[in-house]
C-alpha positions as a printed NumPy array, in Angstrom:
array([[108.77 , 121.458, 128.225],
       [105.014, 122.035, 128.574],
       [104.747, 123.404, 125.033],
       [106.939, 120.59 , 123.746],
       [104.519, 118.02 , 125.187],
       [101.34 , 119.805, 124.14 ],
       [102.577, 120.299, 120.574],
       [104.035, 116.817, 120.249],
       [102.585, 114.533, 117.568],
       [101.135, 112.295, 120.292],
       [ 98.579, 114.964, 121.213],
       [ 97.175, 115.308, 117.695],
       [ 93.782, 113.952, 116.695],
       [ 95.179, 112.184, 113.634],
       [ 97.79 , 110.338, 115.681],
       [ 95.284, 109.256, 118.33 ],
       [ 92.919, 107.974, 115.645],
       [ 95.738, 105.941, 114.155],
       [ 96.924, 104.266, 117.368],
       [ 93.319, 103.555, 118.311],
       [ 92.979, 101.438, 115.151],
       [ 95.509,  99.032, 116.64 ],
       [ 93.766,  98.731, 120.026],
       [ 92.068,  95.339, 120.202],
       [ 90.295,  95.965, 123.53 ],
       [ 86.556,  96.677, 123.559],
       [ 86.179, 100.399, 124.305],
       [ 84.682, 103.701, 123.249],
       [ 86.582, 106.886, 122.485],
       [ 85.515, 110.168, 124.091],
       [ 87.493, 113.177, 122.851],
       [ 91.158, 112.233, 123.486],
       [ 90.682, 109.367, 125.962],
       [ 88.893, 106.029, 125.974],
       [ 86.454, 104.272, 128.287],
       [ 86.97 , 100.566, 128.828],
       [ 84.775,  98.656, 131.308],
       [ 83.883, 101.82 , 133.289],
       [ 87.554, 102.848, 133.44 ],
       [ 88.938, 105.941, 131.733],
       [ 92.3  , 105.268, 130.084],
       [ 94.714, 106.737, 127.563],
       [ 94.306, 105.971, 123.882],
       [ 97.076, 103.714, 122.627],
       [ 99.591, 101.615, 124.537],
       [102.53 , 103.138, 126.367],
       [104.861, 101.322, 123.945],
       [103.55 , 103.338, 121.005],
       [102.741, 106.66 , 122.71 ],
       [105.56 , 108.567, 124.406],
       [103.634, 111.607, 125.671],
       [ 99.967, 112.104, 126.493],
       [ 97.619, 114.937, 125.565],
       [ 96.088, 117.139, 128.238],
       [ 92.75 , 115.562, 129.126],
       [ 89.671, 117.276, 130.478],
       [ 87.268, 114.839, 132.168],
       [ 83.936, 116.329, 133.162],
       [ 81.687, 115.125, 135.951],
       [ 79.028, 114.594, 133.31 ],
       [ 81.235, 112.014, 131.521],
       [ 81.987, 110.304, 134.822],
       [ 78.328, 110.111, 135.761],
       [ 76.948, 109.012, 132.376],
       [ 79.502, 106.22 , 132.021],
       [ 79.457, 105.076, 135.676],
       [ 83.185, 105.706, 135.935],
       [ 84.831, 104.341, 139.057],
       [ 88.484, 104.551, 138.065],
       [ 90.805, 106.689, 135.944],
       [ 94.133, 105.156, 134.872],
       [ 96.719, 107.095, 132.886],
       [100.341, 106.437, 132.027],
       [103.249, 108.524, 130.729],
       [102.116, 111.843, 132.223],
       [104.377, 114.775, 132.951],
       [104.162, 116.247, 136.423],
       [102.313, 119.354, 135.233],
       [ 99.633, 117.054, 133.824],
       [ 99.324, 115.127, 137.09 ],
       [ 98.783, 118.37 , 138.998],
       [ 96.222, 119.6  , 136.497],
       [ 94.332, 116.318, 136.633],
       [ 94.258, 116.319, 140.422],
       [ 92.762, 119.812, 140.485],
       [ 90.018, 118.929, 138.007],
       [ 88.91 , 115.426, 138.982],
       [ 88.472, 115.772, 142.761],
       [ 89.382, 112.115, 143.419],
       [ 88.515, 110.043, 146.462],
       [ 92.05 , 108.695, 146.278],
       [ 95.109, 109.163, 144.11 ],
       [ 98.022, 106.858, 143.4  ],
       [100.942, 108.354, 141.515],
       [104.106, 106.389, 140.729],
       [107.261, 107.157, 138.802],
       [107.301, 105.198, 135.557],
       [109.087, 105.789, 132.264],
       [111.932, 108.208, 131.604],
       [112.154, 110.353, 128.501],
       [115.352, 112.138, 127.529],
       [115.402, 115.661, 126.169],
       [118.117, 117.844, 124.673],
       [117.619, 121.601, 124.666],
       [119.604, 123.103, 121.814],
       [121.856, 126.149, 122.214],
       [122.415, 128.836, 119.595],
       [125.568, 127.302, 118.07 ],
       [127.11 , 123.877, 117.556],
       [130.267, 125.014, 119.346],
       [128.15 , 125.909, 122.366],
       [126.537, 122.468, 122.187],
       [129.944, 120.753, 122.246],
       [131.021, 122.939, 125.165],
       [127.923, 121.877, 127.119],
       [129.065, 118.24 , 127.064],
       [131.398, 116.984, 129.749],
       [135.028, 116.732, 128.72 ],
       [134.798, 112.938, 128.573],
       [131.62 , 112.935, 126.467],
       [132.962, 115.603, 124.124],
       [136.136, 113.574, 123.614],
       [134.118, 110.382, 122.97 ],
       [131.886, 112.087, 120.418],
       [134.871, 113.44 , 118.515],
       [136.579, 110.031, 118.659],
       [133.514, 108.213, 117.28 ],
       [133.063, 110.762, 114.504],
       [136.733, 110.383, 113.569],
       [136.409, 106.587, 113.349],
       [133.494, 107.033, 110.963],
       [135.119, 109.713, 108.801],
       [138.288, 107.613, 108.488],
       [136.21 , 104.831, 106.885],
       [133.778, 106.925, 104.855],
       [135.152, 110.013, 103.172],
       [131.899, 111.037, 101.519],
       [128.776, 111.17 , 103.65 ],
       [125.823, 113.47 , 104.223],
       [122.568, 113.872, 106.105],
       [119.523, 113.154, 103.952],
       [115.793, 113.148, 104.611],
       [112.983, 111.299, 102.908],
       [109.29 , 110.511, 102.724],
       [109.533, 107.894,  99.983],
       [108.701, 104.191, 100.215],
       [112.16 , 103.008,  99.192],
       [113.79 , 104.518, 102.279],
       [110.941, 103.298, 104.464],
       [111.537,  99.735, 103.27 ],
       [115.256, 100.118, 103.992],
       [114.49 , 101.381, 107.519],
       [112.251,  98.354, 108.184],
       [114.849,  95.952, 106.779],
       [117.581,  97.406, 108.991],
       [115.292,  97.251, 112.008],
       [114.602,  93.555, 111.398],
       [118.324,  92.856, 111.207],
       [118.821,  94.133, 114.759],
       [119.627,  91.697, 117.532],
       [117.419,  90.847, 120.497],
       [114.054,  92.441, 121.223],
       [114.568,  95.28 , 118.74 ],
       [114.944,  92.838, 115.872],
       [111.619,  91.149, 116.6  ],
       [109.677,  94.409, 117.06 ],
       [108.769,  94.922, 113.412],
       [105.94 ,  92.434, 113.164],
       [103.482,  92.607, 110.269],
       [101.134,  94.692, 112.425],
       [103.848,  97.118, 113.547],
       [105.072,  97.551, 109.984],
       [101.527,  98.486, 108.965],
       [101.348, 100.947, 111.861],
       [104.654, 102.626, 110.939],
       [103.693, 102.748, 107.284],
       [100.475, 104.622, 108.11 ],
       [102.295, 106.894, 110.557],
       [104.889, 107.69 , 107.884],
       [102.099, 109.11 , 105.722],
       [100.952, 111.65 , 108.321],
       [102.187, 115.274, 108.085],
       [105.44 , 115.966, 109.931],
       [106.689, 112.36 , 110.   ],
       [109.76 , 111.466, 107.969],
       [113.089, 109.674, 107.898],
       [116.501, 111.19 , 108.347],
       [119.316, 108.95 , 107.172],
       [123.087, 108.834, 106.903],
       [124.022, 108.494, 103.236],
       [127.626, 107.499, 102.508],
       [129.903, 105.777, 100.031],
       [129.333, 102.639, 102.142],
       [125.56 , 102.844, 101.664],
       [122.723, 104.237, 103.762],
       [124.007, 103.186, 107.162],
       [121.436, 104.406, 109.697],
       [117.913, 105.803, 109.844],
       [116.002, 107.988, 112.3  ],
       [112.198, 107.845, 112.154],
       [111.135, 111.25 , 113.466],
       [108.411, 113.83 , 113.783],
       [109.554, 117.399, 113.142],
       [107.782, 120.684, 113.786],
       [108.854, 124.327, 113.779],
       [110.65 , 123.998, 117.136],
       [112.449, 120.668, 116.952],
       [112.526, 116.922, 116.392],
       [111.045, 113.958, 118.271],
       [113.079, 110.768, 117.714],
       [110.462, 108.009, 117.584],
       [112.548, 105.09 , 116.326],
       [115.842, 104.302, 114.651],
       [117.761, 101.618, 112.808],
       [121.262, 100.944, 111.566],
       [123.112,  98.475, 109.39 ],
       [124.632,  95.996, 111.898],
       [127.487,  95.253, 109.5  ],
       [128.888,  98.701, 110.289],
       [128.216,  98.881, 114.026],
       [131.891,  99.535, 114.666],
       [131.655, 102.804, 112.728],
       [129.164, 104.476, 115.108],
       [126.806, 105.435, 112.276],
       [123.865, 105.992, 114.649],
       [125.818, 108.525, 116.699],
       [127.06 , 110.309, 113.576],
       [123.499, 110.527, 112.228],
       [122.126, 112.139, 115.378],
       [125.066, 114.522, 115.563],
       [124.334, 115.659, 112.   ],
       [120.64 , 116.138, 112.812],
       [121.553, 118.192, 115.888],
       [123.856, 120.373, 113.787],
       [121.083, 120.911, 111.227],
       [118.526, 121.848, 113.888],
       [120.909, 124.309, 115.518],
       [121.629, 125.919, 112.134],
       [117.857, 126.27 , 111.638],
       [117.491, 127.892, 115.08 ],
       [115.336, 125.094, 116.434],
       [115.336, 124.594, 120.173],
       [115.116, 120.899, 121.034],
       [115.931, 117.345, 120.071],
       [113.65 , 115.015, 122.027],
       [114.961, 111.445, 122.36 ],
       [111.59 , 110.421, 123.882],
       [111.245, 107.358, 126.134],
       [114.137, 105.103, 127.014],
       [117.334, 105.413, 129.007],
       [119.837, 104.187, 126.438],
       [123.302, 105.457, 127.285],
       [123.904, 107.219, 123.969],
       [121.092, 109.686, 124.709],
       [122.911, 110.969, 127.785],
       [126.314, 110.803, 126.081],
       [124.937, 113.243, 123.506],
       [123.826, 115.7  , 126.183],
       [120.259, 114.611, 126.883],
       [118.657, 115.123, 130.284],
       [116.212, 112.767, 131.992],
       [112.547, 113.771, 132.273],
       [110.46 , 111.765, 134.747],
       [107.059, 110.491, 133.623],
       [104.293, 109.226, 135.912],
       [101.484, 106.675, 136.015],
       [ 98.41 , 107.725, 137.941],
       [ 95.24 , 106.084, 139.206],
       [ 92.256, 108.066, 140.485],
       [ 89.316, 106.511, 142.259],
       [ 86.238, 108.674, 141.721]])
């Protein structure tokens, strides 16, 4: 998991520069963290950044900027330990915060199905059967073009509740710029009923990070989102990749598909 965090897109310089563009608070950026009113913080809000880069804060930075407090969110436990050893705090507060969900991939799809509980395996097969009974011709596709991006945004805006209101003008601009960075793309479920669901992901040589998703609400009863992820998992296994990272959020489907919870932490150091 350490490598998976350190090589995630959220640790890259280009990603951090992008999310910093959408930070309206007055601050300065130092390497891969920011200083805001004598407080060291992460770059980017926790709603946009699932994992955090490893951060090295020197005593020189603390002294020159009159730092009194360090506040970080969304850290893995190995990062909390590393920070504690380096900062030498006067006090430390560490609380459990968000949960991410991770799926380690086996060497075959049959082994993946066997790793699910009997109930979850049965449910997955049932949902796939419902879909295949309604759509005889379907396939997994991937894209970096603007047409599919527009379709992803449109589906997202058709969602109910908080998800449907997420794609504001500013967030659309953010996703559009993110879509242009290396490694980011859309997977989608193409069928004779149309393009029914999208997964906005980052992919590297070891696996996929699921950053966001959408689906056509008209076909909710067909489980198109589940079918899409199942097809992505099959593809990754065939390519000998080792993980599918659902990232933050405890939605039930992530666990139904075999994901395991990973605890993240918020920390505050007084220095």
